[in-house]
mmCIF file of the N, C-alpha and C atoms, coordinates in Angstrom:
data_MODEL
# 
_entry.id   MODEL 
# 
loop_
_atom_site.group_PDB 
_atom_site.id 
_atom_site.type_symbol 
_atom_site.label_atom_id 
_atom_site.label_alt_id 
_atom_site.label_comp_id 
_atom_site.label_asym_id 
_atom_site.label_entity_id 
_atom_site.label_seq_id 
_atom_site.pdbx_PDB_ins_code 
_atom_site.Cartn_x 
_atom_site.Cartn_y 
_atom_site.Cartn_z 
_atom_site.occupancy 
_atom_site.B_iso_or_equiv 
_atom_site.pdbx_formal_charge 
_atom_site.auth_seq_id 
_atom_site.auth_comp_id 
_atom_site.auth_asym_id 
_atom_site.auth_atom_id 
_atom_site.pdbx_PDB_model_num 
ATOM 1   N N  . MET A 1 1  ? 23.404 104.040 25.812 1.00 0.00 ? 1  MET A N  1 
ATOM 2   C CA . MET A 1 1  ? 22.351 103.421 25.210 1.00 0.00 ? 1  MET A CA 1 
ATOM 3   C C  . MET A 1 1  ? 21.635 104.276 23.950 1.00 0.00 ? 1  MET A C  1 
ATOM 4   N N  . GLN A 1 2  ? 21.152 104.288 22.988 1.00 0.00 ? 2  GLN A N  1 
ATOM 5   C CA . GLN A 1 2  ? 20.592 105.041 21.956 1.00 0.00 ? 2  GLN A CA 1 
ATOM 6   C C  . GLN A 1 2  ? 19.234 105.294 22.652 1.00 0.00 ? 2  GLN A C  1 
ATOM 7   N N  . SER A 1 3  ? 18.176 106.379 22.423 1.00 0.00 ? 3  SER A N  1 
ATOM 8   C CA . SER A 1 3  ? 16.673 106.183 22.812 1.00 0.00 ? 3  SER A CA 1 
ATOM 9   C C  . SER A 1 3  ? 15.971 105.929 21.743 1.00 0.00 ? 3  SER A C  1 
ATOM 10  N N  . THR A 1 4  ? 14.496 105.842 21.772 1.00 0.00 ? 4  THR A N  1 
ATOM 11  C CA . THR A 1 4  ? 14.189 105.221 21.110 1.00 0.00 ? 4  THR A CA 1 
ATOM 12  C C  . THR A 1 4  ? 12.827 106.126 21.315 1.00 0.00 ? 4  THR A C  1 
ATOM 13  N N  . SER A 1 5  ? 11.795 105.978 19.791 1.00 0.00 ? 5  SER A N  1 
ATOM 14  C CA . SER A 1 5  ? 11.128 106.899 19.746 1.00 0.00 ? 5  SER A CA 1 
ATOM 15  C C  . SER A 1 5  ? 9.842  105.861 18.795 1.00 0.00 ? 5  SER A C  1 
ATOM 16  N N  . ARG A 1 6  ? 8.815  106.693 19.013 1.00 0.00 ? 6  ARG A N  1 
ATOM 17  C CA . ARG A 1 6  ? 7.648  105.611 18.740 1.00 0.00 ? 6  ARG A CA 1 
ATOM 18  C C  . ARG A 1 6  ? 6.953  106.040 16.797 1.00 0.00 ? 6  ARG A C  1 
ATOM 19  N N  . HIS A 1 7  ? 7.052  105.039 16.282 1.00 0.00 ? 7  HIS A N  1 
ATOM 20  C CA . HIS A 1 7  ? 6.874  105.440 14.944 1.00 0.00 ? 7  HIS A CA 1 
ATOM 21  C C  . HIS A 1 7  ? 5.595  104.846 14.521 1.00 0.00 ? 7  HIS A C  1 
ATOM 22  N N  . HIS A 1 8  ? 4.524  105.721 14.163 1.00 0.00 ? 8  HIS A N  1 
ATOM 23  C CA . HIS A 1 8  ? 3.343  105.281 13.682 1.00 0.00 ? 8  HIS A CA 1 
ATOM 24  C C  . HIS A 1 8  ? 3.523  104.738 12.213 1.00 0.00 ? 8  HIS A C  1 
ATOM 25  N N  . LEU A 1 9  ? 2.975  103.782 12.586 1.00 0.00 ? 9  LEU A N  1 
ATOM 26  C CA . LEU A 1 9  ? 3.268  102.455 10.917 1.00 0.00 ? 9  LEU A CA 1 
ATOM 27  C C  . LEU A 1 9  ? 2.134  103.021 9.946  1.00 0.00 ? 9  LEU A C  1 
ATOM 28  N N  . VAL A 1 10 ? 1.034  103.940 10.140 1.00 0.00 ? 10 VAL A N  1 
ATOM 29  C CA . VAL A 1 10 ? 0.561  104.809 9.270  1.00 0.00 ? 10 VAL A CA 1 
ATOM 30  C C  . VAL A 1 10 ? 1.100  106.052 9.549  1.00 0.00 ? 10 VAL A C  1 
ATOM 31  N N  . PRO A 1 11 ? 1.291  106.885 9.290  1.00 0.00 ? 11 PRO A N  1 
ATOM 32  C CA . PRO A 1 11 ? 1.614  108.345 9.601  1.00 0.00 ? 11 PRO A CA 1 
ATOM 33  C C  . PRO A 1 11 ? 0.267  108.838 10.071 1.00 0.00 ? 11 PRO A C  1 
ATOM 34  N N  . ARG A 1 12 ? 0.335  109.802 11.159 1.00 0.00 ? 12 ARG A N  1 
ATOM 35  C CA . ARG A 1 12 ? -0.512 110.363 11.727 1.00 0.00 ? 12 ARG A CA 1 
ATOM 36  C C  . ARG A 1 12 ? -1.316 111.595 10.724 1.00 0.00 ? 12 ARG A C  1 
ATOM 37  N N  . GLU A 1 13 ? -0.497 111.935 9.861  1.00 0.00 ? 13 GLU A N  1 
ATOM 38  C CA . GLU A 1 13 ? -0.497 112.911 8.843  1.00 0.00 ? 13 GLU A CA 1 
ATOM 39  C C  . GLU A 1 13 ? -1.837 112.549 7.671  1.00 0.00 ? 13 GLU A C  1 
ATOM 40  N N  . GLU A 1 14 ? -1.393 111.028 7.823  1.00 0.00 ? 14 GLU A N  1 
ATOM 41  C CA . GLU A 1 14 ? -2.340 109.991 6.418  1.00 0.00 ? 14 GLU A CA 1 
ATOM 42  C C  . GLU A 1 14 ? -3.590 109.457 7.725  1.00 0.00 ? 14 GLU A C  1 
ATOM 43  N N  . GLY A 1 15 ? -3.748 109.721 8.459  1.00 0.00 ? 15 GLY A N  1 
ATOM 44  C CA . GLY A 1 15 ? -4.788 109.106 9.226  1.00 0.00 ? 15 GLY A CA 1 
ATOM 45  C C  . GLY A 1 15 ? -4.447 107.843 10.318 1.00 0.00 ? 15 GLY A C  1 
ATOM 46  N N  . GLY A 1 16 ? -3.080 107.723 10.458 1.00 0.00 ? 16 GLY A N  1 
ATOM 47  C CA . GLY A 1 16 ? -2.909 106.516 11.173 1.00 0.00 ? 16 GLY A CA 1 
ATOM 48  C C  . GLY A 1 16 ? -2.832 107.267 12.875 1.00 0.00 ? 16 GLY A C  1 
ATOM 49  N N  . ARG A 1 17 ? -2.975 107.843 12.996 1.00 0.00 ? 17 ARG A N  1 
ATOM 50  C CA . ARG A 1 17 ? -2.963 108.734 14.492 1.00 0.00 ? 17 ARG A CA 1 
ATOM 51  C C  . ARG A 1 17 ? -3.031 107.730 15.670 1.00 0.00 ? 17 ARG A C  1 
ATOM 52  N N  . TYR A 1 18 ? -4.093 106.766 15.491 1.00 0.00 ? 18 TYR A N  1 
ATOM 53  C CA . TYR A 1 18 ? -4.670 106.057 16.476 1.00 0.00 ? 18 TYR A CA 1 
ATOM 54  C C  . TYR A 1 18 ? -4.317 104.394 16.098 1.00 0.00 ? 18 TYR A C  1 
ATOM 55  N N  . GLY A 1 19 ? -3.261 104.322 15.018 1.00 0.00 ? 19 GLY A N  1 
ATOM 56  C CA . GLY A 1 19 ? -2.933 102.952 14.581 1.00 0.00 ? 19 GLY A CA 1 
ATOM 57  C C  . GLY A 1 19 ? -1.842 102.426 15.408 1.00 0.00 ? 19 GLY A C  1 
ATOM 58  N N  . PRO A 1 20 ? -1.389 101.696 14.735 1.00 0.00 ? 20 PRO A N  1 
ATOM 59  C CA . PRO A 1 20 ? -0.098 100.814 15.978 1.00 0.00 ? 20 PRO A CA 1 
ATOM 60  C C  . PRO A 1 20 ? 1.003  101.503 15.489 1.00 0.00 ? 20 PRO A C  1 
ATOM 61  N N  . THR A 1 21 ? 1.628  101.443 16.702 1.00 0.00 ? 21 THR A N  1 
ATOM 62  C CA . THR A 1 21 ? 2.761  101.831 16.343 1.00 0.00 ? 21 THR A CA 1 
ATOM 63  C C  . THR A 1 21 ? 4.241  100.873 16.461 1.00 0.00 ? 21 THR A C  1 
ATOM 64  N N  . ILE A 1 22 ? 5.456  101.657 16.880 1.00 0.00 ? 22 ILE A N  1 
ATOM 65  C CA . ILE A 1 22 ? 6.799  100.422 16.841 1.00 0.00 ? 22 ILE A CA 1 
ATOM 66  C C  . ILE A 1 22 ? 7.658  101.256 17.640 1.00 0.00 ? 22 ILE A C  1 
ATOM 67  N N  . ASP A 1 23 ? 8.510  100.947 18.398 1.00 0.00 ? 23 ASP A N  1 
ATOM 68  C CA . ASP A 1 23 ? 9.862  101.850 18.830 1.00 0.00 ? 23 ASP A CA 1 
ATOM 69  C C  . ASP A 1 23 ? 10.802 101.530 17.854 1.00 0.00 ? 23 ASP A C  1 
ATOM 70  N N  . LEU A 1 24 ? 11.344 102.394 17.342 1.00 0.00 ? 24 LEU A N  1 
ATOM 71  C CA . LEU A 1 24 ? 12.560 102.616 16.484 1.00 0.00 ? 24 LEU A CA 1 
ATOM 72  C C  . LEU A 1 24 ? 13.829 102.905 17.263 1.00 0.00 ? 24 LEU A C  1 
ATOM 73  N N  . CYS A 1 25 ? 14.842 102.642 16.996 1.00 0.00 ? 25 CYS A N  1 
ATOM 74  C CA . CYS A 1 25 ? 15.820 103.924 17.850 1.00 0.00 ? 25 CYS A CA 1 
ATOM 75  C C  . CYS A 1 25 ? 15.774 105.111 16.486 1.00 0.00 ? 25 CYS A C  1 
ATOM 76  N N  . GLN A 1 26 ? 16.476 106.083 17.725 1.00 0.00 ? 26 GLN A N  1 
ATOM 77  C CA . GLN A 1 26 ? 16.353 107.241 16.490 1.00 0.00 ? 26 GLN A CA 1 
ATOM 78  C C  . GLN A 1 26 ? 16.573 107.458 15.532 1.00 0.00 ? 26 GLN A C  1 
ATOM 79  N N  . PRO A 1 27 ? 18.069 107.202 14.942 1.00 0.00 ? 27 PRO A N  1 
ATOM 80  C CA . PRO A 1 27 ? 18.631 106.996 13.779 1.00 0.00 ? 27 PRO A CA 1 
ATOM 81  C C  . PRO A 1 27 ? 17.609 106.211 12.583 1.00 0.00 ? 27 PRO A C  1 
ATOM 82  N N  . CYS A 1 28 ? 17.455 104.970 13.042 1.00 0.00 ? 28 CYS A N  1 
ATOM 83  C CA . CYS A 1 28 ? 16.589 104.503 12.223 1.00 0.00 ? 28 CYS A CA 1 
ATOM 84  C C  . CYS A 1 28 ? 14.872 104.968 11.775 1.00 0.00 ? 28 CYS A C  1 
ATOM 85  N N  . HIS A 1 29 ? 14.762 105.763 12.461 1.00 0.00 ? 29 HIS A N  1 
ATOM 86  C CA . HIS A 1 29 ? 13.466 106.501 12.663 1.00 0.00 ? 29 HIS A CA 1 
ATOM 87  C C  . HIS A 1 29 ? 13.731 107.631 11.506 1.00 0.00 ? 29 HIS A C  1 
ATOM 88  N N  . SER A 1 30 ? 14.834 108.302 12.002 1.00 0.00 ? 30 SER A N  1 
ATOM 89  C CA . SER A 1 30 ? 14.818 109.367 11.080 1.00 0.00 ? 30 SER A CA 1 
ATOM 90  C C  . SER A 1 30 ? 15.346 108.879 9.936  1.00 0.00 ? 30 SER A C  1 
ATOM 91  N N  . SER A 1 31 ? 15.990 108.090 9.501  1.00 0.00 ? 31 SER A N  1 
ATOM 92  C CA . SER A 1 31 ? 16.282 107.299 8.342  1.00 0.00 ? 31 SER A CA 1 
ATOM 93  C C  . SER A 1 31 ? 14.919 107.194 7.277  1.00 0.00 ? 31 SER A C  1 
ATOM 94  N N  . VAL A 1 32 ? 13.914 106.580 8.266  1.00 0.00 ? 32 VAL A N  1 
ATOM 95  C CA . VAL A 1 32 ? 12.876 105.811 7.680  1.00 0.00 ? 32 VAL A CA 1 
ATOM 96  C C  . VAL A 1 32 ? 12.182 107.087 6.842  1.00 0.00 ? 32 VAL A C  1 
ATOM 97  N N  . HIS A 1 33 ? 11.949 108.253 7.639  1.00 0.00 ? 33 HIS A N  1 
ATOM 98  C CA . HIS A 1 33 ? 11.626 109.280 7.163  1.00 0.00 ? 33 HIS A CA 1 
ATOM 99  C C  . HIS A 1 33 ? 12.253 110.112 6.220  1.00 0.00 ? 33 HIS A C  1 
ATOM 100 N N  . ARG A 1 34 ? 13.337 110.132 5.755  1.00 0.00 ? 34 ARG A N  1 
ATOM 101 C CA . ARG A 1 34 ? 14.472 110.533 5.081  1.00 0.00 ? 34 ARG A CA 1 
ATOM 102 C C  . ARG A 1 34 ? 14.000 109.926 3.912  1.00 0.00 ? 34 ARG A C  1 
ATOM 103 N N  . PHE A 1 35 ? 13.980 108.478 3.920  1.00 0.00 ? 35 PHE A N  1 
ATOM 104 C CA . PHE A 1 35 ? 13.741 107.584 2.656  1.00 0.00 ? 35 PHE A CA 1 
ATOM 105 C C  . PHE A 1 35 ? 12.416 107.680 2.197  1.00 0.00 ? 35 PHE A C  1 
ATOM 106 N N  . LEU A 1 36 ? 11.529 107.600 3.074  1.00 0.00 ? 36 LEU A N  1 
ATOM 107 C CA . LEU A 1 36 ? 10.057 107.231 2.275  1.00 0.00 ? 36 LEU A CA 1 
ATOM 108 C C  . LEU A 1 36 ? 9.470  108.837 3.087  1.00 0.00 ? 36 LEU A C  1 
ATOM 109 N N  . THR A 1 37 ? 8.135  108.569 1.528  1.00 0.00 ? 37 THR A N  1 
ATOM 110 C CA . THR A 1 37 ? 7.356  109.818 2.149  1.00 0.00 ? 37 THR A CA 1 
ATOM 111 C C  . THR A 1 37 ? 6.149  109.416 2.930  1.00 0.00 ? 37 THR A C  1 
ATOM 112 N N  . ASN A 1 38 ? 5.160  110.041 3.819  1.00 0.00 ? 38 ASN A N  1 
ATOM 113 C CA . ASN A 1 38 ? 4.488  109.722 4.605  1.00 0.00 ? 38 ASN A CA 1 
ATOM 114 C C  . ASN A 1 38 ? 3.472  108.953 3.955  1.00 0.00 ? 38 ASN A C  1 
ATOM 115 N N  . ARG A 1 39 ? 3.054  109.414 2.416  1.00 0.00 ? 39 ARG A N  1 
ATOM 116 C CA . ARG A 1 39 ? 2.442  108.694 1.802  1.00 0.00 ? 39 ARG A CA 1 
ATOM 117 C C  . ARG A 1 39 ? 2.699  106.955 1.259  1.00 0.00 ? 39 ARG A C  1 
ATOM 118 N N  . GLU A 1 40 ? 4.217  107.296 0.707  1.00 0.00 ? 40 GLU A N  1 
ATOM 119 C CA . GLU A 1 40 ? 4.455  106.092 0.841  1.00 0.00 ? 40 GLU A CA 1 
ATOM 120 C C  . GLU A 1 40 ? 4.463  105.052 2.140  1.00 0.00 ? 40 GLU A C  1 
ATOM 121 N N  . LEU A 1 41 ? 4.541  105.507 3.083  1.00 0.00 ? 41 LEU A N  1 
ATOM 122 C CA . LEU A 1 41 ? 4.546  104.678 4.505  1.00 0.00 ? 41 LEU A CA 1 
ATOM 123 C C  . LEU A 1 41 ? 3.166  104.184 4.667  1.00 0.00 ? 41 LEU A C  1 
ATOM 124 N N  . ALA A 1 42 ? 1.761  105.364 4.691  1.00 0.00 ? 42 ALA A N  1 
ATOM 125 C CA . ALA A 1 42 ? 0.812  104.833 4.743  1.00 0.00 ? 42 ALA A CA 1 
ATOM 126 C C  . ALA A 1 42 ? 0.154  103.805 3.523  1.00 0.00 ? 42 ALA A C  1 
ATOM 127 N N  . ARG A 1 43 ? 0.549  104.171 2.547  1.00 0.00 ? 43 ARG A N  1 
ATOM 128 C CA . ARG A 1 43 ? -0.001 103.022 1.062  1.00 0.00 ? 43 ARG A CA 1 
ATOM 129 C C  . ARG A 1 43 ? 0.888  101.954 0.650  1.00 0.00 ? 43 ARG A C  1 
ATOM 130 N N  . LEU A 1 44 ? 2.169  101.830 1.157  1.00 0.00 ? 44 LEU A N  1 
ATOM 131 C CA . LEU A 1 44 ? 2.782  100.643 0.702  1.00 0.00 ? 44 LEU A CA 1 
ATOM 132 C C  . LEU A 1 44 ? 3.285  99.838  1.597  1.00 0.00 ? 44 LEU A C  1 
ATOM 133 N N  . TYR A 1 45 ? 3.800  100.426 3.241  1.00 0.00 ? 45 TYR A N  1 
ATOM 134 C CA . TYR A 1 45 ? 4.628  100.264 3.994  1.00 0.00 ? 45 TYR A CA 1 
ATOM 135 C C  . TYR A 1 45 ? 3.901  100.010 5.310  1.00 0.00 ? 45 TYR A C  1 
ATOM 136 N N  . PRO A 1 46 ? 2.383  99.693  5.755  1.00 0.00 ? 46 PRO A N  1 
ATOM 137 C CA . PRO A 1 46 ? 1.778  99.771  6.829  1.00 0.00 ? 46 PRO A CA 1 
ATOM 138 C C  . PRO A 1 46 ? 2.293  98.850  7.884  1.00 0.00 ? 46 PRO A C  1 
ATOM 139 N N  . THR A 1 47 ? 2.671  97.941  7.883  1.00 0.00 ? 47 THR A N  1 
ATOM 140 C CA . THR A 1 47 ? 3.165  96.890  8.319  1.00 0.00 ? 47 THR A CA 1 
ATOM 141 C C  . THR A 1 47 ? 4.645  96.652  8.598  1.00 0.00 ? 47 THR A C  1 
ATOM 142 N N  . VAL A 1 48 ? 5.053  95.859  10.005 1.00 0.00 ? 48 VAL A N  1 
ATOM 143 C CA . VAL A 1 48 ? 6.603  95.982  10.205 1.00 0.00 ? 48 VAL A CA 1 
ATOM 144 C C  . VAL A 1 48 ? 6.978  95.047  9.247  1.00 0.00 ? 48 VAL A C  1 
ATOM 145 N N  . GLU A 1 49 ? 6.603  94.071  8.819  1.00 0.00 ? 49 GLU A N  1 
ATOM 146 C CA . GLU A 1 49 ? 7.250  93.489  7.558  1.00 0.00 ? 49 GLU A CA 1 
ATOM 147 C C  . GLU A 1 49 ? 7.509  93.990  6.132  1.00 0.00 ? 49 GLU A C  1 
ATOM 148 N N  . ALA A 1 50 ? 6.409  94.831  5.874  1.00 0.00 ? 50 ALA A N  1 
ATOM 149 C CA . ALA A 1 50 ? 6.497  95.828  5.045  1.00 0.00 ? 50 ALA A CA 1 
ATOM 150 C C  . ALA A 1 50 ? 7.530  96.764  5.115  1.00 0.00 ? 50 ALA A C  1 
ATOM 151 N N  . LEU A 1 51 ? 7.550  97.355  5.817  1.00 0.00 ? 51 LEU A N  1 
ATOM 152 C CA . LEU A 1 51 ? 8.738  98.258  5.852  1.00 0.00 ? 51 LEU A CA 1 
ATOM 153 C C  . LEU A 1 51 ? 9.915  97.886  6.056  1.00 0.00 ? 51 LEU A C  1 
ATOM 154 N N  . ARG A 1 52 ? 10.191 96.471  6.878  1.00 0.00 ? 52 ARG A N  1 
ATOM 155 C CA . ARG A 1 52 ? 11.283 96.067  6.690  1.00 0.00 ? 52 ARG A CA 1 
ATOM 156 C C  . ARG A 1 52 ? 11.919 95.298  5.329  1.00 0.00 ? 52 ARG A C  1 
ATOM 157 N N  . ALA A 1 53 ? 10.944 95.463  4.385  1.00 0.00 ? 53 ALA A N  1 
ATOM 158 C CA . ALA A 1 53 ? 11.044 94.901  3.228  1.00 0.00 ? 53 ALA A CA 1 
ATOM 159 C C  . ALA A 1 53 ? 11.259 96.228  2.011  1.00 0.00 ? 53 ALA A C  1 
ATOM 160 N N  . ALA A 1 54 ? 10.943 97.212  2.730  1.00 0.00 ? 54 ALA A N  1 
ATOM 161 C CA . ALA A 1 54 ? 11.147 98.934  1.506  1.00 0.00 ? 54 ALA A CA 1 
ATOM 162 C C  . ALA A 1 54 ? 12.166 98.688  0.985  1.00 0.00 ? 54 ALA A C  1 
ATOM 163 N N  . GLU A 1 55 ? 11.953 98.890  -0.187 1.00 0.00 ? 55 GLU A N  1 
ATOM 164 C CA . GLU A 1 55 ? 13.497 99.014  -1.091 1.00 0.00 ? 55 GLU A CA 1 
ATOM 165 C C  . GLU A 1 55 ? 14.128 100.223 -1.161 1.00 0.00 ? 55 GLU A C  1 
ATOM 166 N N  . GLY A 1 56 ? 13.501 101.263 -0.710 1.00 0.00 ? 56 GLY A N  1 
ATOM 167 C CA . GLY A 1 56 ? 14.265 102.447 -0.145 1.00 0.00 ? 56 GLY A CA 1 
ATOM 168 C C  . GLY A 1 56 ? 15.165 102.498 0.867  1.00 0.00 ? 56 GLY A C  1 
ATOM 169 N N  . LEU A 1 57 ? 15.284 101.199 2.012  1.00 0.00 ? 57 LEU A N  1 
ATOM 170 C CA . LEU A 1 57 ? 15.850 101.095 3.073  1.00 0.00 ? 57 LEU A CA 1 
ATOM 171 C C  . LEU A 1 57 ? 16.739 100.262 3.132  1.00 0.00 ? 57 LEU A C  1 
ATOM 172 N N  . GLN A 1 58 ? 16.983 99.488  1.780  1.00 0.00 ? 58 GLN A N  1 
ATOM 173 C CA . GLN A 1 58 ? 17.449 98.306  1.805  1.00 0.00 ? 58 GLN A CA 1 
ATOM 174 C C  . GLN A 1 58 ? 19.227 98.654  2.026  1.00 0.00 ? 58 GLN A C  1 
ATOM 175 N N  . THR A 1 59 ? 19.664 99.625  1.557  1.00 0.00 ? 59 THR A N  1 
ATOM 176 C CA . THR A 1 59 ? 21.078 99.970  1.327  1.00 0.00 ? 59 THR A CA 1 
ATOM 177 C C  . THR A 1 59 ? 21.311 100.429 3.087  1.00 0.00 ? 59 THR A C  1 
ATOM 178 N N  . TYR A 1 60 ? 20.251 101.093 3.338  1.00 0.00 ? 60 TYR A N  1 
ATOM 179 C CA . TYR A 1 60 ? 20.636 101.595 4.995  1.00 0.00 ? 60 TYR A CA 1 
ATOM 180 C C  . TYR A 1 60 ? 20.728 100.559 6.078  1.00 0.00 ? 60 TYR A C  1 
ATOM 181 N N  . LEU A 1 61 ? 19.513 99.541  5.573  1.00 0.00 ? 61 LEU A N  1 
ATOM 182 C CA . LEU A 1 61 ? 19.635 98.494  6.729  1.00 0.00 ? 61 LEU A CA 1 
ATOM 183 C C  . LEU A 1 61 ? 20.531 97.386  6.650  1.00 0.00 ? 61 LEU A C  1 
ATOM 184 N N  . ARG A 1 62 ? 21.285 97.426  5.546  1.00 0.00 ? 62 ARG A N  1 
ATOM 185 C CA . ARG A 1 62 ? 22.516 96.876  5.678  1.00 0.00 ? 62 ARG A CA 1 
ATOM 186 C C  . ARG A 1 62 ? 23.542 97.256  6.075  1.00 0.00 ? 62 ARG A C  1 
ATOM 187 N N  . TRP A 1 63 ? 23.512 98.650  6.152  1.00 0.00 ? 63 TRP A N  1 
ATOM 188 C CA . TRP A 1 63 ? 25.023 99.825  6.825  1.00 0.00 ? 63 TRP A CA 1 
ATOM 189 C C  . TRP A 1 63 ? 24.696 99.294  8.016  1.00 0.00 ? 63 TRP A C  1 
ATOM 190 N N  . ILE A 1 64 ? 23.557 99.835  8.616  1.00 0.00 ? 64 ILE A N  1 
ATOM 191 C CA . ILE A 1 64 ? 23.166 99.590  9.926  1.00 0.00 ? 64 ILE A CA 1 
ATOM 192 C C  . ILE A 1 64 ? 23.110 98.740  10.914 1.00 0.00 ? 64 ILE A C  1 
ATOM 193 N N  . LYS A 1 65 ? 23.202 97.295  10.251 1.00 0.00 ? 65 LYS A N  1 
ATOM 194 C CA . LYS A 1 65 ? 23.276 96.069  11.136 1.00 0.00 ? 65 LYS A CA 1 
ATOM 195 C C  . LYS A 1 65 ? 25.135 95.800  11.202 1.00 0.00 ? 65 LYS A C  1 
ATOM 196 N N  . ARG A 1 66 ? 25.808 97.103  10.463 1.00 0.00 ? 66 ARG A N  1 
ATOM 197 C CA . ARG A 1 66 ? 27.464 96.712  10.854 1.00 0.00 ? 66 ARG A CA 1 
ATOM 198 C C  . ARG A 1 66 ? 27.693 97.467  12.034 1.00 0.00 ? 66 ARG A C  1 
ATOM 199 N N  . GLN A 1 67 ? 26.728 98.404  12.611 1.00 0.00 ? 67 GLN A N  1 
ATOM 200 C CA . GLN A 1 67 ? 27.213 99.388  13.232 1.00 0.00 ? 67 GLN A CA 1 
ATOM 201 C C  . GLN A 1 67 ? 26.983 99.372  14.968 1.00 0.00 ? 67 GLN A C  1 
ATOM 202 N N  . ARG A 1 68 ? 27.714 100.044 15.854 1.00 0.00 ? 68 ARG A N  1 
ATOM 203 C CA . ARG A 1 68 ? 27.379 99.943  16.848 1.00 0.00 ? 68 ARG A CA 1 
ATOM 204 C C  . ARG A 1 68 ? 26.408 101.412 16.727 1.00 0.00 ? 68 ARG A C  1 
ATOM 205 N N  . VAL A 1 69 ? 25.053 100.916 17.276 1.00 0.00 ? 69 VAL A N  1 
ATOM 206 C CA . VAL A 1 69 ? 23.902 102.152 17.256 1.00 0.00 ? 69 VAL A CA 1 
ATOM 207 C C  . VAL A 1 69 ? 24.061 103.107 18.382 1.00 0.00 ? 69 VAL A C  1 
ATOM 208 N N  . GLU A 1 70 ? 25.167 102.727 19.686 1.00 0.00 ? 70 GLU A N  1 
ATOM 209 C CA . GLU A 1 70 ? 25.234 103.690 20.531 1.00 0.00 ? 70 GLU A CA 1 
ATOM 210 C C  . GLU A 1 70 ? 26.106 104.928 20.076 1.00 0.00 ? 70 GLU A C  1 
ATOM 211 N N  . ARG A 1 71 ? 26.430 104.654 19.004 1.00 0.00 ? 71 ARG A N  1 
ATOM 212 C CA . ARG A 1 71 ? 27.685 106.005 18.395 1.00 0.00 ? 71 ARG A CA 1 
ATOM 213 C C  . ARG A 1 71 ? 27.064 106.240 16.738 1.00 0.00 ? 71 ARG A C  1 
ATOM 214 N N  . ILE A 1 72 ? 25.932 106.242 16.795 1.00 0.00 ? 72 ILE A N  1 
ATOM 215 C CA . ILE A 1 72 ? 25.138 106.580 15.417 1.00 0.00 ? 72 ILE A CA 1 
ATOM 216 C C  . ILE A 1 72 ? 24.508 107.886 15.624 1.00 0.00 ? 72 ILE A C  1 
ATOM 217 N N  . THR A 1 73 ? 24.600 109.110 14.829 1.00 0.00 ? 73 THR A N  1 
ATOM 218 C CA . THR A 1 73 ? 23.933 110.060 15.126 1.00 0.00 ? 73 THR A CA 1 
ATOM 219 C C  . THR A 1 73 ? 23.405 110.121 13.510 1.00 0.00 ? 73 THR A C  1 
ATOM 220 N N  . ASN A 1 74 ? 22.211 110.281 13.460 1.00 0.00 ? 74 ASN A N  1 
ATOM 221 C CA . ASN A 1 74 ? 21.355 110.908 12.341 1.00 0.00 ? 74 ASN A CA 1 
ATOM 222 C C  . ASN A 1 74 ? 20.442 111.808 12.254 1.00 0.00 ? 74 ASN A C  1 
ATOM 223 N N  . ARG A 1 75 ? 20.482 112.826 12.553 1.00 0.00 ? 75 ARG A N  1 
ATOM 224 C CA . ARG A 1 75 ? 19.522 113.919 12.951 1.00 0.00 ? 75 ARG A CA 1 
ATOM 225 C C  . ARG A 1 75 ? 19.702 114.774 11.454 1.00 0.00 ? 75 ARG A C  1 
ATOM 226 N N  . ARG A 1 76 ? 18.003 114.711 11.276 1.00 0.00 ? 76 ARG A N  1 
ATOM 227 C CA . ARG A 1 76 ? 17.711 116.070 10.358 1.00 0.00 ? 76 ARG A CA 1 
ATOM 228 C C  . ARG A 1 76 ? 18.108 117.012 10.370 1.00 0.00 ? 76 ARG A C  1 
ATOM 229 N N  . ALA A 1 77 ? 18.332 117.677 9.173  1.00 0.00 ? 77 ALA A N  1 
ATOM 230 C CA . ALA A 1 77 ? 18.941 119.276 9.435  1.00 0.00 ? 77 ALA A CA 1 
ATOM 231 C C  . ALA A 1 77 ? 17.659 120.259 9.614  1.00 0.00 ? 77 ALA A C  1 
ATOM 232 N N  . ARG A 1 78 ? 17.575 120.746 10.595 1.00 0.00 ? 78 ARG A N  1 
ATOM 233 C CA . ARG A 1 78 ? 16.764 122.018 11.078 1.00 0.00 ? 78 ARG A CA 1 
ATOM 234 C C  . ARG A 1 78 ? 16.343 122.641 10.072 1.00 0.00 ? 78 ARG A C  1 
ATOM 235 N N  . ARG A 1 79 ? 15.107 123.205 9.557  1.00 0.00 ? 79 ARG A N  1 
ATOM 236 C CA . ARG A 1 79 ? 14.371 123.675 8.792  1.00 0.00 ? 79 ARG A CA 1 
ATOM 237 C C  . ARG A 1 79 ? 14.215 125.129 8.876  1.00 0.00 ? 79 ARG A C  1 
# 
């Protein structure tokens, strides 16, 4: 079973520390932050509906729908 992590709809760094959150599987959460900046998330995608419609995520969302989430690893490179 894939673990989930809490995603702040408005990133903490952009003033969303106490704002609404959603649970995302770890690969999806990593991908959201890979394809969208915190500033974009705060200004353009502060709701679940807006995030689902984000143009930058559409290719990933189409791909992930066809995958078995238990087998996906999508870790960001350590810096």
